[in-house]
PyMOL Python script that loads the backbone (N, CA, C, O; Angstrom):
from pymol import cmd

cmd.read_pdbstr("""\
ATOM      1  N   MET A   1      -0.313  14.610  18.147  1.00  0.00           N
ATOM      2  CA  MET A   1      -0.307  13.535  17.170  1.00  0.00           C
ATOM      3  C   MET A   1      -1.685  13.395  16.529  1.00  0.00           C
ATOM      4  O   MET A   1      -1.796  13.174  15.323  1.00  0.00           O
ATOM      5  N   SER A   2      -2.724  13.525  17.333  1.00  0.00           N
ATOM      6  CA  SER A   2      -4.083  13.373  16.809  1.00  0.00           C
ATOM      7  C   SER A   2      -4.396  14.426  15.747  1.00  0.00           C
ATOM      8  O   SER A   2      -4.984  14.110  14.712  1.00  0.00           O
ATOM      9  N   LYS A   3      -4.005  15.680  16.000  1.00  0.00           N
ATOM     10  CA  LYS A   3      -4.260  16.743  15.038  1.00  0.00           C
ATOM     11  C   LYS A   3      -3.486  16.488  13.737  1.00  0.00           C
ATOM     12  O   LYS A   3      -4.008  16.698  12.643  1.00  0.00           O
ATOM     13  N   THR A   4      -2.266  16.044  13.870  1.00  0.00           N
ATOM     14  CA  THR A   4      -1.436  15.748  12.703  1.00  0.00           C
ATOM     15  C   THR A   4      -2.067  14.640  11.868  1.00  0.00           C
ATOM     16  O   THR A   4      -2.104  14.732  10.641  1.00  0.00           O
ATOM     17  N   LEU A   5      -2.562  13.600  12.520  1.00  0.00           N
ATOM     18  CA  LEU A   5      -3.195  12.502  11.797  1.00  0.00           C
ATOM     19  C   LEU A   5      -4.506  12.939  11.150  1.00  0.00           C
ATOM     20  O   LEU A   5      -4.857  12.459  10.072  1.00  0.00           O
ATOM     21  N   ASP A   6      -5.229  13.847  11.803  1.00  0.00           N
ATOM     22  CA  ASP A   6      -6.471  14.373  11.213  1.00  0.00           C
ATOM     23  C   ASP A   6      -6.178  15.091   9.898  1.00  0.00           C
ATOM     24  O   ASP A   6      -6.936  14.960   8.937  1.00  0.00           O
ATOM     25  N   ILE A   7      -5.099  15.838   9.853  1.00  0.00           N
ATOM     26  CA  ILE A   7      -4.722  16.574   8.647  1.00  0.00           C
ATOM     27  C   ILE A   7      -4.371  15.599   7.512  1.00  0.00           C
ATOM     28  O   ILE A   7      -4.658  15.858   6.344  1.00  0.00           O
ATOM     29  N   ARG A   8      -3.758  14.495   7.876  1.00  0.00           N
ATOM     30  CA  ARG A   8      -3.297  13.530   6.871  1.00  0.00           C
ATOM     31  C   ARG A   8      -4.326  12.453   6.539  1.00  0.00           C
ATOM     32  O   ARG A   8      -4.063  11.589   5.703  1.00  0.00           O
ATOM     33  N   GLU A   9      -5.473  12.490   7.168  1.00  0.00           N
ATOM     34  CA  GLU A   9      -6.446  11.403   7.028  1.00  0.00           C
ATOM     35  C   GLU A   9      -6.873  11.160   5.579  1.00  0.00           C
ATOM     36  O   GLU A   9      -6.863  10.017   5.121  1.00  0.00           O
ATOM     37  N   ALA A  10      -7.242  12.201   4.861  1.00  0.00           N
ATOM     38  CA  ALA A  10      -7.725  12.026   3.477  1.00  0.00           C
ATOM     39  C   ALA A  10      -6.638  11.463   2.554  1.00  0.00           C
ATOM     40  O   ALA A  10      -6.898  10.496   1.838  1.00  0.00           O
ATOM     41  N   PRO A  11      -5.425  12.043   2.548  1.00  0.00           N
ATOM     42  CA  PRO A  11      -4.392  11.465   1.680  1.00  0.00           C
ATOM     43  C   PRO A  11      -4.030  10.022   2.066  1.00  0.00           C
ATOM     44  O   PRO A  11      -3.770   9.190   1.196  1.00  0.00           O
ATOM     45  N   LEU A  12      -4.016   9.738   3.355  1.00  0.00           N
ATOM     46  CA  LEU A  12      -3.701   8.377   3.787  1.00  0.00           C
ATOM     47  C   LEU A  12      -4.796   7.401   3.365  1.00  0.00           C
ATOM     48  O   LEU A  12      -4.515   6.249   3.033  1.00  0.00           O
ATOM     49  N   LYS A  13      -6.039   7.864   3.381  1.00  0.00           N
ATOM     50  CA  LYS A  13      -7.142   7.005   2.959  1.00  0.00           C
ATOM     51  C   LYS A  13      -6.960   6.593   1.495  1.00  0.00           C
ATOM     52  O   LYS A  13      -7.211   5.443   1.133  1.00  0.00           O
ATOM     53  N   VAL A  14      -6.521   7.537   0.658  1.00  0.00           N
ATOM     54  CA  VAL A  14      -6.260   7.233  -0.747  1.00  0.00           C
ATOM     55  C   VAL A  14      -5.138   6.203  -0.860  1.00  0.00           C
ATOM     56  O   VAL A  14      -5.242   5.249  -1.631  1.00  0.00           O
ATOM     57  N   LEU A  15      -4.078   6.394  -0.097  1.00  0.00           N
ATOM     58  CA  LEU A  15      -2.969   5.432  -0.124  1.00  0.00           C
ATOM     59  C   LEU A  15      -3.422   4.043   0.322  1.00  0.00           C
ATOM     60  O   LEU A  15      -3.028   3.037  -0.268  1.00  0.00           O
ATOM     61  N   HIS A  16      -4.245   3.993   1.359  1.00  0.00           N
ATOM     62  CA  HIS A  16      -4.746   2.704   1.842  1.00  0.00           C
ATOM     63  C   HIS A  16      -5.570   2.012   0.757  1.00  0.00           C
ATOM     64  O   HIS A  16      -5.436   0.806   0.545  1.00  0.00           O
ATOM     65  N   GLN A  17      -6.420   2.774   0.074  1.00  0.00           N
ATOM     66  CA  GLN A  17      -7.250   2.199  -0.985  1.00  0.00           C
ATOM     67  C   GLN A  17      -6.385   1.681  -2.137  1.00  0.00           C
ATOM     68  O   GLN A  17      -6.657   0.618  -2.695  1.00  0.00           O
ATOM     69  N   GLN A  18      -5.354   2.434  -2.486  1.00  0.00           N
ATOM     70  CA  GLN A  18      -4.448   1.987  -3.547  1.00  0.00           C
ATOM     71  C   GLN A  18      -3.725   0.707  -3.136  1.00  0.00           C
ATOM     72  O   GLN A  18      -3.546  -0.207  -3.942  1.00  0.00           O
ATOM     73  N   GLN A  19      -3.318   0.656  -1.883  1.00  0.00           N
ATOM     74  CA  GLN A  19      -2.615  -0.526  -1.398  1.00  0.00           C
ATOM     75  C   GLN A  19      -3.531  -1.749  -1.417  1.00  0.00           C
ATOM     76  O   GLN A  19      -3.099  -2.840  -1.789  1.00  0.00           O
ATOM     77  N   ILE A  20      -4.778  -1.575  -1.023  1.00  0.00           N
ATOM     78  CA  ILE A  20      -5.734  -2.683  -1.043  1.00  0.00           C
ATOM     79  C   ILE A  20      -5.933  -3.185  -2.470  1.00  0.00           C
ATOM     80  O   ILE A  20      -5.980  -4.392  -2.707  1.00  0.00           O
ATOM     81  N   ALA A  21      -6.050  -2.263  -3.409  1.00  0.00           N
ATOM     82  CA  ALA A  21      -6.211  -2.647  -4.818  1.00  0.00           C
ATOM     83  C   ALA A  21      -4.991  -3.425  -5.312  1.00  0.00           C
ATOM     84  O   ALA A  21      -5.132  -4.445  -5.987  1.00  0.00           O
ATOM     85  N   LEU A  22      -3.805  -2.947  -4.977  1.00  0.00           N
ATOM     86  CA  LEU A  22      -2.579  -3.649  -5.368  1.00  0.00           C
ATOM     87  C   LEU A  22      -2.519  -5.050  -4.767  1.00  0.00           C
ATOM     88  O   LEU A  22      -2.141  -6.007  -5.442  1.00  0.00           O
ATOM     89  N   LEU A  23      -2.890  -5.161  -3.502  1.00  0.00           N
ATOM     90  CA  LEU A  23      -2.874  -6.467  -2.844  1.00  0.00           C
ATOM     91  C   LEU A  23      -3.849  -7.436  -3.502  1.00  0.00           C
ATOM     92  O   LEU A  23      -3.551  -8.622  -3.645  1.00  0.00           O
ATOM     93  N   ARG A  24      -5.017  -6.930  -3.902  1.00  0.00           N
ATOM     94  CA  ARG A  24      -5.991  -7.800  -4.580  1.00  0.00           C
ATOM     95  C   ARG A  24      -5.427  -8.328  -5.895  1.00  0.00           C
ATOM     96  O   ARG A  24      -5.547  -9.514  -6.202  1.00  0.00           O
ATOM     97  N   VAL A  25      -4.818  -7.447  -6.657  1.00  0.00           N
ATOM     98  CA  VAL A  25      -4.223  -7.865  -7.938  1.00  0.00           C
ATOM     99  C   VAL A  25      -3.089  -8.845  -7.680  1.00  0.00           C
ATOM    100  O   VAL A  25      -2.997  -9.881  -8.337  1.00  0.00           O
ATOM    101  N   TRP A  26      -2.227  -8.520  -6.727  1.00  0.00           N
ATOM    102  CA  TRP A  26      -1.092  -9.386  -6.403  1.00  0.00           C
ATOM    103  C   TRP A  26      -1.569 -10.775  -5.974  1.00  0.00           C
ATOM    104  O   TRP A  26      -1.044 -11.788  -6.436  1.00  0.00           O
ATOM    105  N   ARG A  27      -2.571 -10.815  -5.085  1.00  0.00           N
ATOM    106  CA  ARG A  27      -3.099 -12.103  -4.626  1.00  0.00           C
ATOM    107  C   ARG A  27      -3.748 -12.878  -5.766  1.00  0.00           C
ATOM    108  O   ARG A  27      -3.673 -14.106  -5.804  1.00  0.00           O
ATOM    109  N   GLY A  28      -4.383 -12.169  -6.693  1.00  0.00           N
ATOM    110  CA  GLY A  28      -4.958 -12.818  -7.864  1.00  0.00           C
ATOM    111  C   GLY A  28      -3.893 -13.477  -8.715  1.00  0.00           C
ATOM    112  O   GLY A  28      -4.070 -14.596  -9.195  1.00  0.00           O
ATOM    113  N   HIS A  29      -2.791 -12.780  -8.896  1.00  0.00           N
ATOM    114  CA  HIS A  29      -1.676 -13.362  -9.648  1.00  0.00           C
ATOM    115  C   HIS A  29      -1.112 -14.594  -8.944  1.00  0.00           C
ATOM    116  O   HIS A  29      -0.811 -15.601  -9.584  1.00  0.00           O
ATOM    117  N   ILE A  30      -0.974 -14.506  -7.647  1.00  0.00           N
ATOM    118  CA  ILE A  30      -0.453 -15.647  -6.873  1.00  0.00           C
ATOM    119  C   ILE A  30      -1.408 -16.832  -7.004  1.00  0.00           C
ATOM    120  O   ILE A  30      -0.970 -17.958  -7.242  1.00  0.00           O
ATOM    121  N   ALA A  31      -2.703 -16.586  -6.850  1.00  0.00           N
ATOM    122  CA  ALA A  31      -3.695 -17.662  -6.928  1.00  0.00           C
ATOM    123  C   ALA A  31      -3.701 -18.311  -8.312  1.00  0.00           C
ATOM    124  O   ALA A  31      -3.924 -19.515  -8.438  1.00  0.00           O
ATOM    125  N   ALA A  32      -3.456 -17.511  -9.342  1.00  0.00           N
ATOM    126  CA  ALA A  32      -3.440 -18.024 -10.710  1.00  0.00           C
ATOM    127  C   ALA A  32      -2.056 -18.532 -11.108  1.00  0.00           C
ATOM    128  O   ALA A  32      -1.825 -18.905 -12.258  1.00  0.00           O
ATOM    129  N   GLU A  33      -1.148 -18.541 -10.145  1.00  0.00           N
ATOM    130  CA  GLU A  33       0.229 -19.003 -10.362  1.00  0.00           C
ATOM    131  C   GLU A  33       0.948 -18.209 -11.451  1.00  0.00           C
ATOM    132  O   GLU A  33       1.742 -18.758 -12.215  1.00  0.00           O
ATOM    133  N   ARG A  34       0.659 -16.918 -11.509  1.00  0.00           N
ATOM    134  CA  ARG A  34       1.377 -16.007 -12.411  1.00  0.00           C
ATOM    135  C   ARG A  34       2.419 -15.268 -11.567  1.00  0.00           C
ATOM    136  O   ARG A  34       2.267 -14.088 -11.250  1.00  0.00           O
ATOM    137  N   HIS A  35       3.458 -15.984 -11.223  1.00  0.00           N
ATOM    138  CA  HIS A  35       4.446 -15.460 -10.281  1.00  0.00           C
ATOM    139  C   HIS A  35       5.280 -14.323 -10.860  1.00  0.00           C
ATOM    140  O   HIS A  35       5.710 -13.446 -10.111  1.00  0.00           O
ATOM    141  N   THR A  36       5.516 -14.313 -12.145  1.00  0.00           N
ATOM    142  CA  THR A  36       6.279 -13.223 -12.759  1.00  0.00           C
ATOM    143  C   THR A  36       5.524 -11.905 -12.610  1.00  0.00           C
ATOM    144  O   THR A  36       6.107 -10.877 -12.265  1.00  0.00           O
ATOM    145  N   GLU A  37       4.202 -11.949 -12.879  1.00  0.00           N
ATOM    146  CA  GLU A  37       3.384 -10.745 -12.737  1.00  0.00           C
ATOM    147  C   GLU A  37       3.296 -10.316 -11.272  1.00  0.00           C
ATOM    148  O   GLU A  37       3.333  -9.125 -10.963  1.00  0.00           O
ATOM    149  N   ALA A  38       3.181 -11.294 -10.379  1.00  0.00           N
ATOM    150  CA  ALA A  38       3.128 -10.995  -8.948  1.00  0.00           C
ATOM    151  C   ALA A  38       4.433 -10.345  -8.488  1.00  0.00           C
ATOM    152  O   ALA A  38       4.420  -9.363  -7.746  1.00  0.00           O
ATOM    153  N   ASP A  39       5.543 -10.896  -8.930  1.00  0.00           N
ATOM    154  CA  ASP A  39       6.847 -10.338  -8.559  1.00  0.00           C
ATOM    155  C   ASP A  39       7.018  -8.915  -9.079  1.00  0.00           C
ATOM    156  O   ASP A  39       7.653  -8.085  -8.429  1.00  0.00           O
ATOM    157  N   ALA A  40       6.455  -8.635 -10.244  1.00  0.00           N
ATOM    158  CA  ALA A  40       6.569  -7.289 -10.821  1.00  0.00           C
ATOM    159  C   ALA A  40       5.817  -6.257  -9.988  1.00  0.00           C
ATOM    160  O   ALA A  40       6.138  -5.071 -10.049  1.00  0.00           O
ATOM    161  N   LEU A  41       4.819  -6.684  -9.208  1.00  0.00           N
ATOM    162  CA  LEU A  41       4.055  -5.760  -8.371  1.00  0.00           C
ATOM    163  C   LEU A  41       4.715  -5.471  -7.021  1.00  0.00           C
ATOM    164  O   LEU A  41       4.350  -4.511  -6.342  1.00  0.00           O
ATOM    165  N   LEU A  42       5.673  -6.290  -6.638  1.00  0.00           N
ATOM    166  CA  LEU A  42       6.290  -6.118  -5.312  1.00  0.00           C
ATOM    167  C   LEU A  42       6.887  -4.727  -5.080  1.00  0.00           C
ATOM    168  O   LEU A  42       6.691  -4.176  -3.996  1.00  0.00           O
ATOM    169  N   PRO A  43       7.600  -4.133  -6.033  1.00  0.00           N
ATOM    170  CA  PRO A  43       8.115  -2.776  -5.775  1.00  0.00           C
ATOM    171  C   PRO A  43       7.000  -1.763  -5.484  1.00  0.00           C
ATOM    172  O   PRO A  43       7.159  -0.892  -4.629  1.00  0.00           O
ATOM    173  N   LYS A  44       5.884  -1.880  -6.190  1.00  0.00           N
ATOM    174  CA  LYS A  44       4.762  -0.963  -5.935  1.00  0.00           C
ATOM    175  C   LYS A  44       4.158  -1.211  -4.555  1.00  0.00           C
ATOM    176  O   LYS A  44       3.784  -0.268  -3.858  1.00  0.00           O
ATOM    177  N   LEU A  45       4.063  -2.478  -4.166  1.00  0.00           N
ATOM    178  CA  LEU A  45       3.532  -2.793  -2.836  1.00  0.00           C
ATOM    179  C   LEU A  45       4.444  -2.259  -1.740  1.00  0.00           C
ATOM    180  O   LEU A  45       3.974  -1.684  -0.759  1.00  0.00           O
ATOM    181  N   LEU A  46       5.745  -2.450  -1.910  1.00  0.00           N
ATOM    182  CA  LEU A  46       6.693  -1.949  -0.914  1.00  0.00           C
ATOM    183  C   LEU A  46       6.671  -0.424  -0.848  1.00  0.00           C
ATOM    184  O   LEU A  46       6.790   0.156   0.231  1.00  0.00           O
ATOM    185  N   LEU A  47       6.521   0.218  -1.995  1.00  0.00           N
ATOM    186  CA  LEU A  47       6.419   1.672  -2.020  1.00  0.00           C
ATOM    187  C   LEU A  47       5.167   2.136  -1.285  1.00  0.00           C
ATOM    188  O   LEU A  47       5.196   3.145  -0.580  1.00  0.00           O
ATOM    189  N   SER A  48       4.075   1.406  -1.446  1.00  0.00           N
ATOM    190  CA  SER A  48       2.840   1.794  -0.748  1.00  0.00           C
ATOM    191  C   SER A  48       3.011   1.663   0.769  1.00  0.00           C
ATOM    192  O   SER A  48       2.498   2.490   1.523  1.00  0.00           O
ATOM    193  N   ILE A  49       3.720   0.640   1.213  1.00  0.00           N
ATOM    194  CA  ILE A  49       3.984   0.471   2.646  1.00  0.00           C
ATOM    195  C   ILE A  49       4.815   1.641   3.169  1.00  0.00           C
ATOM    196  O   ILE A  49       4.515   2.203   4.223  1.00  0.00           O
ATOM    197  N   ASN A  50       5.858   2.001   2.426  1.00  0.00           N
ATOM    198  CA  ASN A  50       6.714   3.115   2.837  1.00  0.00           C
ATOM    199  C   ASN A  50       5.955   4.443   2.821  1.00  0.00           C
ATOM    200  O   ASN A  50       6.157   5.284   3.696  1.00  0.00           O
ATOM    201  N   ALA A  51       5.086   4.631   1.831  1.00  0.00           N
ATOM    202  CA  ALA A  51       4.320   5.873   1.740  1.00  0.00           C
ATOM    203  C   ALA A  51       3.378   6.019   2.928  1.00  0.00           C
ATOM    204  O   ALA A  51       3.255   7.103   3.497  1.00  0.00           O
ATOM    205  N   ILE A  52       2.719   4.938   3.298  1.00  0.00           N
ATOM    206  CA  ILE A  52       1.797   4.990   4.445  1.00  0.00           C
ATOM    207  C   ILE A  52       2.581   5.228   5.736  1.00  0.00           C
ATOM    208  O   ILE A  52       2.171   6.035   6.569  1.00  0.00           O
ATOM    209  N   ALA A  53       3.691   4.539   5.901  1.00  0.00           N
ATOM    210  CA  ALA A  53       4.517   4.744   7.096  1.00  0.00           C
ATOM    211  C   ALA A  53       5.018   6.185   7.162  1.00  0.00           C
ATOM    212  O   ALA A  53       5.051   6.777   8.241  1.00  0.00           O
ATOM    213  N   SER A  54       5.404   6.751   6.028  1.00  0.00           N
ATOM    214  CA  SER A  54       5.851   8.139   6.011  1.00  0.00           C
ATOM    215  C   SER A  54       4.722   9.093   6.353  1.00  0.00           C
ATOM    216  O   SER A  54       4.913  10.076   7.069  1.00  0.00           O
ATOM    217  N   GLY A  55       3.526   8.784   5.823  1.00  0.00           N
ATOM    218  CA  GLY A  55       2.361   9.626   6.121  1.00  0.00           C
ATOM    219  C   GLY A  55       1.973   9.584   7.575  1.00  0.00           C
ATOM    220  O   GLY A  55       1.479  10.571   8.118  1.00  0.00           O
ATOM    221  N   LEU A  56       2.190   8.456   8.211  1.00  0.00           N
ATOM    222  CA  LEU A  56       1.916   8.330   9.635  1.00  0.00           C
ATOM    223  C   LEU A  56       3.078   8.827  10.479  1.00  0.00           C
ATOM    224  O   LEU A  56       2.956   9.010  11.690  1.00  0.00           O
ATOM    225  N   ARG A  57       4.213   9.042   9.813  1.00  0.00           N
ATOM    226  CA  ARG A  57       5.465   9.418  10.472  1.00  0.00           C
ATOM    227  C   ARG A  57       5.924   8.368  11.471  1.00  0.00           C
ATOM    228  O   ARG A  57       6.385   8.667  12.573  1.00  0.00           O
ATOM    229  N   THR A  58       5.776   7.134  11.035  1.00  0.00           N
ATOM    230  CA  THR A  58       6.261   6.006  11.827  1.00  0.00           C
ATOM    231  C   THR A  58       6.934   5.035  10.878  1.00  0.00           C
ATOM    232  O   THR A  58       6.906   5.231   9.663  1.00  0.00           O
ATOM    233  N   THR A  59       7.522   4.017  11.408  1.00  0.00           N
ATOM    234  CA  THR A  59       8.143   3.013  10.555  1.00  0.00           C
ATOM    235  C   THR A  59       7.271   1.764  10.481  1.00  0.00           C
ATOM    236  O   THR A  59       7.717   0.740   9.964  1.00  0.00           O
ATOM    237  N   GLY A  60       6.073   1.822  10.971  1.00  0.00           N
ATOM    238  CA  GLY A  60       5.197   0.660  10.829  1.00  0.00           C
ATOM    239  C   GLY A  60       4.190   0.531  11.890  1.00  0.00           C
ATOM    240  O   GLY A  60       3.396  -0.409  11.876  1.00  0.00           O
TER     241      GLY A  60
END
""", "prot")
cmd.dss("prot")
cmd.show_as("cartoon", "prot")
cmd.util.cbc("prot")
cmd.orient("prot")
């Protein structure tokens, strides 16, 4: 498992960074009460969660 995760480390790091950026934007929309814009980001956030779980080969 350790070797497999080492191989995937760089691509997963990119996914993690993208997810953090999405969360910042989403939280900004929530704080500004722009719920329509926040809701529009949910599919991308869920996709990022699934992508990371797939990269780790786990469900969470």
